[in-house]
VEXPA-46430 format. One record per residue (C-alpha): x, y, z. Coordinates in steps of 0.5 Angstrom, whole numbers, plus 500, padded with zeros to 3 digits. Example, Ala and Ser with C-alpha at 12.3 -4.5 7.8 and 13.67 -1.06 7.14 Angstrom:
<sites>
((525 491 516))
((527 498 514))
</sites>
This chain:
<sites>
((514 408 464))
((512 413 460))
((507 410 457))
((504 408 465))
((505 416 467))
((501 418 461))
((496 412 462))
((495 415 470))
((494 423 467))
((489 421 462))
((486 418 468))
((485 423 472))
((484 429 467))
((478 424 465))
((476 423 473))
((477 431 473))
((483 431 478))
((487 436 479))
((495 435 476))
((502 439 478))
((503 445 473))
((509 446 471))
((513 450 475))
((507 451 480))
((505 446 487))
((499 444 484))
((494 447 479))
((487 451 481))
((480 448 481))
((478 448 474))
((472 453 475))
((477 457 479))
((482 456 473))
((478 459 468))
((476 464 473))
((483 467 472))
((483 465 465))
((478 471 463))
((481 476 468))
((474 477 470))
((475 480 478))
((467 478 479))
((468 472 477))
((474 469 481))
((470 472 487))
((464 468 485))
((468 462 484))
((472 463 490))
((465 463 495))
((462 457 490))
((468 453 492))
((469 455 499))
((462 454 501))
((462 459 506))
((468 455 510))
((473 462 512))
((479 458 511))
((478 455 505))
((476 462 502))
((483 465 505))
((486 459 502))
((483 459 495))
((485 467 495))
((492 466 496))
((493 461 490))
((489 467 486))
((493 472 488))
((500 467 486))
((497 465 480))
((496 473 478))
((503 474 480))
((505 469 474))
((501 473 469))
((504 480 471))
((509 480 466))
((505 477 460))
((496 480 462))
((498 486 467))
((492 489 467))
((488 482 468))
((494 480 474))
((492 487 478))
((484 484 476))
((485 478 480))
((490 480 485))
((484 485 486))
((479 479 487))
((484 475 492))
((484 482 497))
((477 483 497))
((476 475 499))
((481 476 505))
((477 483 507))
((472 480 510))
((473 479 518))
((471 472 518))
((476 470 512))
((482 474 515))
((481 471 522))
((480 464 520))
((486 465 515))
((491 470 518))
((498 467 515))
((494 466 508))
((492 473 509))
((498 476 510))
((502 472 504))
((495 475 500))
((496 482 501))
((504 482 501))
((503 478 495))
((498 483 492))
((504 489 494))
((509 486 490))
((504 487 484))
((502 493 485))
((509 496 486))
((511 493 480))
((513 497 474))
((508 493 469))
((502 494 472))
((504 502 474))
((506 503 467))
((500 498 464))
((494 501 468))
((497 506 473))
((489 507 476))
((488 501 476))
((495 500 481))
((493 505 485))
((486 502 486))
((490 495 489))
((494 498 492))
((489 502 496))
((484 496 498))
((491 492 500))
((493 498 505))
((486 498 507))
((486 491 508))
((493 491 511))
((490 495 516))
((484 491 519))
((489 486 521))
((492 490 528))
((499 488 525))
((503 495 525))
((509 492 521))
((505 489 516))
((500 495 516))
((507 499 516))
((511 496 511))
((505 496 505))
((503 503 507))
((510 504 505))
((510 501 498))
((502 504 497))
((505 511 497))
((512 510 493))
((507 507 487))
((503 514 489))
((509 517 487))
((511 513 481))
((504 515 477))
((503 522 480))
((506 525 472))
((500 521 469))
((495 520 474))
((495 526 479))
((488 525 482))
((489 517 483))
((496 519 486))
((494 525 491))
((488 519 493))
((492 513 494))
((497 518 498))
((492 519 503))
((490 513 504))
((497 510 505))
((497 516 510))
((491 515 513))
((494 508 515))
((500 510 519))
((496 514 524))
((494 509 527))
((496 509 534))
((500 501 534))
((504 504 527))
((505 511 530))
((509 507 536))
((511 500 533))
((513 503 527))
((515 510 527))
((521 509 521))
((515 507 516))
((510 513 519))
((515 518 517))
((517 515 510))
((510 515 509))
((509 522 510))
((516 523 507))
((513 522 500))
((506 524 501))
((509 531 502))
((513 530 497))
((507 529 492))
((502 534 496))
((508 540 494))
((507 539 487))
((503 544 482))
((500 537 479))
((497 534 486))
((495 541 487))
((491 543 481))
((488 535 481))
((486 534 488))
((487 542 493))
((481 539 498))
((485 533 499))
((492 536 498))
((489 541 504))
((487 536 509))
((493 530 507))
((498 536 508))
((496 537 515))
((495 529 517))
((503 529 515))
((504 534 520))
((501 531 525))
((504 524 524))
((511 527 524))
((510 532 531))
((508 525 534))
((513 525 539))
((515 517 536))
((516 519 530))
((519 525 530))
((525 522 535))
((526 517 530))
((529 522 525))
((527 531 528))
((531 532 521))
((526 528 516))
((521 530 521))
((523 539 519))
((523 537 512))
((516 534 512))
((513 540 516))
((516 544 511))
((513 541 505))
((506 540 508))
((507 548 510))
((509 550 502))
((503 546 499))
((498 549 505))
((500 556 503))
((500 555 496))
((494 559 492))
((491 553 489))
((490 550 495))
((488 556 500))
((482 557 494))
((480 551 495))
((481 550 503))
((481 557 505))
((483 554 512))
((489 551 511))
((495 554 512))
((492 556 518))
((491 549 520))
((498 548 519))
((500 553 523))
((497 551 529))
((500 544 528))
((507 547 527))
((506 552 533))
((505 547 538))
((510 543 536))
((515 548 536))
((514 549 544))
((513 541 544))
((518 539 551))
((519 532 548))
((521 536 541))
((525 541 543))
((529 535 548))
((529 531 542))
((532 537 537))
((534 544 540))
((534 547 534))
((527 545 534))
((523 551 535))
((528 556 530))
((527 551 525))
((520 551 526))
((520 559 526))
((524 559 520))
((518 555 516))
((513 559 519))
((516 566 518))
((519 565 511))
((515 567 505))
((514 562 501))
((516 555 504))
((521 550 500))
((519 544 496))
((525 541 499))
((529 539 506))
((532 544 509))
((540 545 509))
((542 539 513))
((537 535 512))
((539 528 511))
((533 525 508))
((534 529 502))
((529 530 496))
((529 525 491))
((524 521 489))
((529 515 488))
((532 516 495))
((528 509 498))
((526 505 493))
((530 500 493))
((526 499 500))
((520 501 498))
((520 494 494))
((522 490 500))
((517 485 503))
((516 483 510))
((517 475 510))
((512 471 508))
((509 466 515))
((509 459 514))
((503 457 510))
((496 454 513))
((494 447 512))
((490 447 506))
((483 445 508))
((482 443 501))
((486 436 499))
((487 439 492))
((488 447 494))
((495 448 496))
((498 455 496))
((505 456 490))
</sites>
């Protein structure tokens, strides 16, 4: 029996057939496997394009195989894993591919998110992890899936906070991408908790001197954006105390001398947003102390770097790390248009 099995393996290898790999459902096609081993994103992208031959559903399936292979490489070669995952995300970012393989697209995005939030990726290549996170957030935003977009934005801003001390400019940029994602109307209405969480972490980043020194103009813009998000009734209602904390940090960041020097109107922009929020009938209904709390923010000589007294969210950078690492359940795998290509 053993000799017969060996004979079959040799024959398939000679004929170029695919064999199940140990611990995997199938091997990658040889050309794609070689590209993945190289760690070269361009080579992976080209191999997917060649093998899919213009078939978008096939491209989505191959992208899923690639990002699954990348995740398996994460512990041994995190930089290559990030690069390869980026190629997979780039492939499914094409509208035709996303539309032809929505389930595979979602699986690619959730797997890429598991890669960029991993300590191995963040430690080995923080800037590359941030770039992967940004591209993944942008791709998720185009799917129209509010739950997917909100969850991946939440994971991305968590990554931004973790790399803040080593790469503040990249952290600010990534936080801005995450904030932009949750500003979408469908996320604000359907996933207010994600919108609030992204705003909370982004505001914590913006209030740090490192972020302000690295990208003061971006800090001004993001601070205004998070203030606008948390004054949206659906988001505010999910946690009035959390929303007030975000307002306080946003006002503090926009009022810092570093940010004001780069963006003189930053404090005024936040003041307008908060003044309107203080008179909002909806917000005052959700929270009877809304108006005086906002007034206290606007009249203080220096805004707090953390939440005001009584805020249940707290200002602990690790408060929501467990939630940030939770991923959406993967949908059923799509049928593979290639006989020798199935997801791992």
